[in-house]
C-alpha positions as CSV (number, residue, x, y, z in Angstrom):
1,M,6.2,-13.1,35.8
2,N,7.1,-12.5,32.1
3,K,5.9,-9.3,30.7
4,D,4.2,-9.0,27.3
5,T,6.4,-6.7,25.3
6,R,4.6,-7.0,22.0
7,L,3.1,-3.5,22.1
8,S,6.5,-1.9,22.9
9,D,8.2,-4.0,20.2
10,V,5.7,-3.2,17.6
11,L,5.7,0.5,18.3
12,H,9.5,0.4,18.0
13,V,9.2,-1.3,14.6
14,L,6.6,1.1,13.3
15,L,8.7,4.2,14.3
16,H,11.7,2.7,12.4
17,L,9.5,1.8,9.4
18,E,8.8,5.5,9.0
19,H,12.4,6.0,8.0
20,A,12.7,3.0,5.7
21,K,13.3,3.9,2.1
22,E,12.0,0.4,1.0
23,P,10.0,-2.4,2.6
24,V,11.9,-4.2,5.4
25,T,11.9,-8.0,5.5
26,S,10.4,-10.0,8.3
27,E,13.8,-11.5,9.0
28,V,15.4,-8.2,9.6
29,L,12.5,-6.9,11.8
30,A,12.2,-10.2,13.7
31,Q,15.9,-10.1,14.5
32,N,15.5,-6.6,15.9
33,M,12.6,-7.7,18.1
34,G,14.5,-10.8,19.3
35,T,12.1,-13.3,17.8
36,N,11.8,-15.4,14.7
37,P,10.2,-14.3,11.4
38,A,7.1,-16.6,11.8
39,V,6.3,-15.1,15.2
40,F,6.9,-11.6,13.9
41,R,4.5,-12.1,11.0
42,R,1.8,-13.5,13.3
43,T,2.3,-10.5,15.6
44,M,2.0,-8.1,12.7
45,A,-1.0,-9.8,11.1
46,G,-3.5,-7.7,13.1
47,L,-1.8,-4.5,12.1
48,R,-1.9,-5.5,8.5
49,D,-5.6,-6.4,8.7
50,G,-6.2,-3.0,10.4
51,G,-4.6,-1.2,7.6
52,Y,-1.7,0.2,9.6
53,V,1.1,-1.7,7.7
54,M,1.5,-3.4,4.3
55,S,3.4,-6.5,3.5
56,G,4.7,-7.8,0.2
57,K,6.1,-11.2,-0.7
58,G,9.1,-12.2,-2.8
59,H,12.0,-10.1,-4.1
60,G,11.6,-6.6,-2.9
61,G,8.9,-7.6,-0.5
62,G,8.7,-6.8,3.2
63,W,6.9,-4.5,5.6
64,S,6.1,-0.8,5.3
65,L,3.7,1.7,6.8
66,A,0.2,1.9,5.2
67,R,-0.6,5.3,6.7
68,P,1.3,8.2,8.4
69,L,2.1,7.9,12.1
70,D,-0.1,10.9,12.9
71,Q,-3.1,8.8,11.8
72,I,-2.3,5.9,14.1
73,S,-3.0,5.9,17.9
74,L,-1.6,3.8,20.6
75,L,-5.1,2.5,21.0
76,D,-5.2,1.4,17.4
77,I,-2.1,-0.7,17.8
78,Y,-3.3,-2.1,21.2
79,I,-6.5,-3.3,19.6
80,A,-4.7,-4.6,16.5
81,L,-2.6,-6.8,18.8
82,G,-5.8,-8.3,20.2
83,R,-6.0,-6.2,23.4
84,P,-3.2,-7.9,25.4
85,G,-4.0,-8.2,29.1
86,L,-3.2,-5.1,31.1
87,F,-3.2,-6.5,34.6
88,A,-1.9,-9.7,36.2
89,I,-4.4,-9.3,39.0
90,G,-7.2,-11.8,39.0
91,S,-10.2,-12.6,41.2
92,R,-10.6,-15.6,43.3
93,S,-13.4,-17.9,42.4
94,Q,-13.1,-20.9,44.6
95,H,-16.2,-20.2,46.7
96,P,-18.8,-18.4,44.6
97,D,-21.3,-18.4,47.5
98,C,-18.9,-16.7,49.9
99,K,-20.1,-13.1,50.6
100,I,-16.6,-11.9,51.3
101,E,-15.3,-13.3,48.0
102,K,-18.1,-11.6,46.2
103,K,-17.3,-8.2,47.8
104,V,-13.6,-8.5,47.2
105,N,-14.1,-9.6,43.6
106,Q,-16.5,-6.7,43.0
107,A,-14.0,-4.2,44.4
108,L,-11.2,-5.6,42.3
109,T,-13.4,-5.7,39.2
110,D,-14.7,-2.1,39.6
111,T,-11.2,-0.7,40.2
112,L,-9.6,-2.6,37.3
113,D,-12.4,-1.6,35.0
114,Q,-11.9,2.1,35.9
115,A,-8.1,1.7,35.4
116,E,-8.6,0.1,32.0
117,A,-11.1,2.8,30.9
118,L,-8.5,5.5,31.8
119,F,-5.8,3.5,29.9
120,I,-8.0,3.2,26.8
121,Q,-8.9,6.9,26.9
122,R,-5.2,7.9,27.2
123,F,-4.1,5.5,24.5
124,G,-6.7,6.9,22.1
125,E,-5.2,10.4,22.6
126,V,-1.6,9.5,21.8
127,K,-0.7,9.4,18.1
128,L,2.5,7.5,17.1
129,D,4.1,10.7,15.6
130,Q,4.2,12.0,19.2
131,L,6.6,9.1,20.0
132,R,9.4,10.4,17.7
133,P,12.6,11.2,19.5
């Protein structure tokens, strides 16, 4: 199964942007992420809309941070990326009247909901400046 690395990729970009003296182009950042500029811009759109980054067009344009890293949490970025799926585990739904299927699905749902709540809580506690080497 392919893993969604957008969160890791974007965090990497944001930490590098902190050191940029001028805006960095989509082409340069996309190359570092191993993707193309159009995909990179789509990925970053939610971060721009959330006020975490700025982008400029034309000569001298590119991406830069819109606020300091200590004002951005992992949760902020996770939400700005559209809340990528955390788990590949799903519930079976072939026999909705089956009592066993209902119990299994309820146990899975309860456990995954608790795990997601813990994930969300922890991500809200970590600011990006804590990720500096």
